[in-house]
C-alpha positions in Angstrom: -21.9 3.3 3.5 -22.0 3.3 -0.3 -18.7 5.1 -0.3 -17.2 2.4 2.0 -18.5 -0.4 -0.3 -16.9 1.3 -3.3 -13.6 1.4 -1.5 -13.9 -2.3 -0.6 -14.7 -3.2 -4.2 -12.0 -0.9 -5.6 -9.4 -2.4 -3.4 -10.4 -6.0 -4.5 -10.2 -5.0 -8.2 -6.8 -3.5 -7.6 -5.6 -6.8 -6.1 -7.0 -8.6 -9.2 -5.2 -6.1 -11.5 -1.9 -6.7 -9.7 -2.2 -10.4 -9.6 -2.9 -10.6 -13.3 0.2 -8.4 -14.0 2.4 -10.8 -12.0 1.6 -13.8 -14.3 4.7 -14.9 -16.3 6.7 -12.1 -14.9 10.2 -13.6 -15.1 12.8 -11.1 -16.2 10.3 -8.3 -16.9 11.7 -4.8 -16.1 10.3 -2.5 -13.4 8.9 -0.3 -16.2 7.4 -3.3 -18.0 5.6 -4.2 -14.8 4.3 -0.7 -14.4 3.0 -0.8 -18.0 1.3 -4.1 -17.4 -0.5 -2.7 -14.3 -1.6 0.4 -16.2 -2.9 -1.8 -19.1 -4.9 -3.9 -16.7 -6.4 -0.8 -15.0 -7.6 0.4 -18.4 -9.7 -2.7 -18.6 -11.9 -1.4 -15.8 -14.0 1.6 -17.0 -15.0 2.5 -13.4 -11.4 3.6 -12.8 -9.5 6.5 -14.1 -6.9 5.2 -16.5 -4.0 6.3 -14.2 -3.5 6.5 -10.5 -3.7 9.6 -8.3 -0.3 9.3 -6.6 1.7 10.8 -9.4 4.7 11.0 -9.5 5.6 8.2 -10.1 4.1 8.4 -13.5 0.7 6.8 -13.8 0.4 6.5 -10.0 2.3 3.1 -10.1 5.3 2.2 -8.1 7.6 -0.7 -8.9 11.0 -1.3 -7.3 13.0 -4.5 -7.6 16.3 -5.6 -6.1 18.5 -8.6 -5.3 20.7 -8.6 -2.2 21.8 -6.2 -0.8 18.4 -4.7 -1.7 19.6 -1.1 -1.7 16.9 0.0 -4.2 14.2 -0.9 -1.6 15.6 1.6 0.9 13.8 4.5 -0.9 12.8 7.7 0.9 9.7 8.3 -1.3 8.3 6.9 -4.5 8.0 10.4 -5.8 11.7 10.9 -6.4 13.0 10.3 -10.0 15.5 7.7 -8.8 12.6 5.6 -7.4 10.6 5.6 -10.6 10.2 2.3 -12.4 13.3 1.7 -14.7 13.6 -0.2 -18.0 17.1 -1.3 -16.9 16.1 -3.0 -13.6 14.7 -6.5 -14.1 12.4 -8.5 -11.8 14.5 -11.7 -11.5 13.7 -15.0 -9.7 15.6 -13.8 -6.7 14.4 -10.2 -6.7 12.4 -8.8 -3.9 9.9 -6.4 -5.5 7.7 -3.6 -4.0 4.6 -2.9 -6.0 2.0 -0.1 -5.5 -1.0 1.1 -7.4 -3.3 4.0 -6.6 -6.6 3.5 -8.4 -9.5 6.0 -8.3 -13.2 5.3 -8.8 -14.5 7.8 -11.3 -18.0 8.1 -9.9 -17.1 8.8 -6.3 -13.4 9.8 -6.1 -12.9 6.9 -3.6 -9.4 5.2 -3.9 -8.5 1.5 -4.0 -4.8 1.8 -3.3 -2.8 -1.4 -2.7 0.9 -2.1 -2.0 2.8 -5.3 -1.4 6.2 -7.0 -1.4 6.7 -9.9 -3.7 9.4 -12.5 -3.6 9.4 -15.6 -5.8 12.8 -16.9 -4.7 14.0 -19.8 -2.5 15.9 -18.2 0.3 14.2 -19.4 3.4 15.4 -16.6 5.6 14.0 -14.0 3.2 10.7 -16.0 2.9 10.3 -16.1 6.7 11.1 -12.5 7.1 8.6 -11.4 4.5 5.9 -13.7 5.9 6.4 -12.5 9.4 6.3 -8.8 8.3 3.0 -9.2 6.5 1.5 -10.6 9.8 3.1 -7.9 11.9 1.6 -5.1 9.8 -1.8 -6.8 9.6 -1.9 -7.3 13.3 -0.9 -3.6 13.9 -3.8 -2.5 11.6 -6.2 -4.7 13.6 -5.5 -2.5 16.7 -7.6 0.3 15.2 -11.0 0.9 16.9 -13.8 3.4 16.6 -13.0 6.4 18.9 -9.3 5.8 18.9 -7.2 8.8 17.9 -4.7 8.5 15.1 -1.9 9.3 17.5 -3.1 6.5 19.8 -3.1 4.1 16.8 0.4 5.3 15.8 1.7 4.7 19.3 0.1 1.2 19.7 1.4 0.2 16.2 4.9 1.3 17.0 4.9 -0.5 20.3 3.7 -3.6 18.5 6.5 -3.4 15.9 9.1 -2.9 18.7 7.8 -5.9 20.5 8.4 -8.0 17.4 12.0 -6.7 16.9 11.2 -4.6 13.8 11.9 -1.0 13.1 10.4 1.3 10.5 12.1 2.2 7.3 10.5 5.7 7.1 9.0 7.0 3.9 8.6 10.7 3.5 5.2 12.3 2.8 5.7 15.9 1.7 2.1 17.1 2.7 2.3 15.6 6.2 3.9 18.3 8.4 5.7 15.6 10.4 6.8 14.0 7.1 6.5 10.4 8.5 3.3 8.4 9.2 1.6 5.0 9.0 -1.1 6.0 6.5 -3.9 8.4 6.0 -7.6 8.8 5.7 -9.5 8.3 2.4 -10.8 11.7 1.7 -14.6 11.7 1.4 -15.0 8.4 3.1 -16.4 9.9 6.3 -18.7 12.8 7.3 -20.4 14.8 4.6 -19.6 14.2 0.9 -16.9 16.4 -0.5 -16.4 17.9 -3.9 -13.6 16.3 -5.9 -13.8 18.8 -8.8 -14.5 18.0 -12.5 -11.1 17.1 -13.9 -8.8 14.3 -12.9 -6.2 16.8 -11.9 -8.7 18.3 -9.5 -9.6 14.8 -8.1 -5.9 14.1 -7.6 -5.3 17.3 -5.8 -8.3 16.8 -3.5 -7.1 13.4 -2.5 -3.6 14.7 -1.9 -4.5 17.7 0.1 -7.4 16.5 2.2 -5.7 13.4 3.7 -5.4 13.2 7.5 -2.3 11.3 8.6 -1.7 8.6 11.2 1.3 10.2 13.0 2.5 10.8 16.5 0.5 14.0 17.0 -2.7 13.7 15.0 -5.8 13.9 17.3 -8.4 12.8 14.6 -10.6 10.1 16.1 -11.8 7.2 14.0 -15.5 7.6 13.3 -18.1 4.8 13.0 -17.9 5.0 9.2 -14.6 5.8 7.5 -11.7 4.4 5.6 -7.9 4.9 5.9 -4.8 3.3 4.6 -2.4 1.6 7.0 1.1 1.2 5.5 4.6 0.5 6.8 7.9 -0.7 5.5 9.7 -2.7 8.2 13.3 -4.0 8.6 14.9 -6.4 11.1 17.8 -4.5 12.8 19.2 -7.8 14.0 19.5 -9.0 10.4 20.2 -5.9 8.3 21.1 -8.1 5.3 17.4 -8.9 4.9 15.2 -6.7 2.7 12.8 -3.9 3.6 9.3 -5.2 3.4 6.5 -2.8 2.4 2.8 -3.7 3.1 -0.1 -1.4 2.3 -3.5 -2.2 3.8 -6.8 -0.4 4.0 -9.0 -0.3 7.0 -12.8 0.4 6.8 -15.4 1.0 9.4 -19.1 0.9 8.3 -21.4 1.7 11.2 -18.7 0.5 13.5 -18.0 -2.8 11.7 -14.3 -3.1 11.0 -12.8 -4.7 7.9 -9.1 -4.9 7.1 -8.6 -5.0 3.3 -5.6 -6.9 2.2 -6.7 -8.7 -1.0 -3.3 -10.3 -1.3 -4.3 -13.9 -2.0 -4.4 -13.6 -5.8 -1.1 -11.8 -5.7 0.5 -14.5 -3.6 -0.9 -17.2 -5.9 0.3 -15.5 -9.1 3.8 -15.0 -7.5 4.1 -18.5 -6.2 4.3 -17.2 -2.6 2.8 -20.3 -1.0 5.2 -19.9 1.9 2.8 -17.3 3.3 0.2 -19.5 5.0 -2.0 -17.0 6.7 -5.2 -15.9 4.8 -5.2 -12.1 4.6 -8.3 -11.9 2.5 
């Protein structure tokens, strides 16, 4: 339970870090935003100074694009072409995907957070982004103790299809199926595991011990655990609209479920008052 509480607190702090980085963001480059996020992480001594999901450097992902949003159609953040660039600005009409992979030093628990930010005025884009946040949150809410990951995968995919959305798949090299809707937080369930002594060992433990939410995985959700739930959705009826990435975390503590979003501060900092639902 202490590990679950650490994840909850770490995710909240990651949301605060990202919200602070988004203040006064007009015209800043992708690389500049990455540097802001890393500088903010360094203000929290309980975190390692960089994220575990590296590459991209520092464990931070930032992608920004105006229409036709080609830069948001990435296969994986790990490829060099998806790394934050000095030459790509976050303009008023950019849709931006942000991701940070924080790690608690004391426990090895992660506080990952990813979101899509749009500060512009296009009502179709606003509605599309708002609807997608809700769709992914509602899909994560389908998770229950005892459900297998393949059952959760199937239920989520059915939900997306019912809402006329399709997945923009992101490749995960360590997942044998390559595509998934998230993964366990290693060490958040069962007996404690050894993360090693160096940050490199911690990163490798997190990377290698993840169990993925995919169409074949039989892992069953235990009464106490945590996992990420992440998807990038597009509207096939309106391909001119951007891909929308939302990264949540789901925790169970003695059977009590919480969906960790921590987006409110981000929405406020980005002026995204068109998203009315409270995702915590």
